[in-house]
N, C-alpha and C positions, 0 to 999 in steps of 0.2 A: 887319674892325672891325679887326685890325692896320696896317693901311697907315692908317687915321685917325683907329689915337692915334700914330700914329708910332714902332710894334713891328714893323715886318716884319723889320725885320731877326735879331730878336729873338725871332720864335716862326719856325716851322713846318707852316702849316696844317695842312698833311694829319697829320701827331704830334700837333699839339695838342689837335682836334678828337679825336681817337682816346683820347686822355689825358682830356681831360673825358666820352666818352661813357664809358668804363668808368668815371670815379670815380661821375657821378652818376647812372648805375642801380645800384650797388651803397649807396648813402646811403639813393637810389630804394626800391629793394627791401629794405634790412635796416636803417633806421631809418624814412626821413619821408619823401614825395616832397619837400613843402613844406622840410624844408631841402638841398635839392640842389646851389640857387642860390646862398645863403649859405657853404657847405662852397667850395662852386667858386673862393668869393669870395674866403676864408681864405685857402685854398692860393696860391692868387694873389701876394695880399700881403706871404704867411709868403717863397714862391718871393723876387718881388721885391727883397725882401730880401739873399739867400745873393748868393755869389760866383758862383755855376754859376743865373740862373736852372731853368732847360731840367731842367739835370739834379737838384737841391731839387726842383720841380713835383712829379718821375716819383717821387723821394724820398715826396713827402708825398703824394700819391695810391695807390701801394702801403700805404700805413700807414694812410690814411684807409679805403683799401677793403679791410683788413684788419681793421681797429677795427670798423664801417660790418657786416660782414659776422659778428662776434662782437657785437651791438650783444642783441643777444637771449636773447645766452647765459646763466646760470645766473652769471657769474659779473660785478662791476662790470664789468669791461672786461677785453677779450680779451686786451689783455694792456698790460704800466704804460704809459705818455703817453711817457715822456722812456727809453725802453726804446735806449737809444745802439747796443747791443750787437745789437739784431733791426735795426738799416739793415742796406744791402747795401753 
């Protein structure tokens, strides 16, 4: 698919597939299976706007996975949505 979309030089297929699998498993288990495709799409859009999309995608996946894991917690959010100090 990366080749068909003209992105073969922008993505590492094995790394990208593992990253998406990790993301979707967190969203499926922690939030709702129906939310996984839209979440992956939104991360792709956000990462595509970054200076280094691959690095941004990994950062966003970690952030969303953390939020998904805390989705059913007693707190409104697992962590503040824009907490830049939490980014690696």
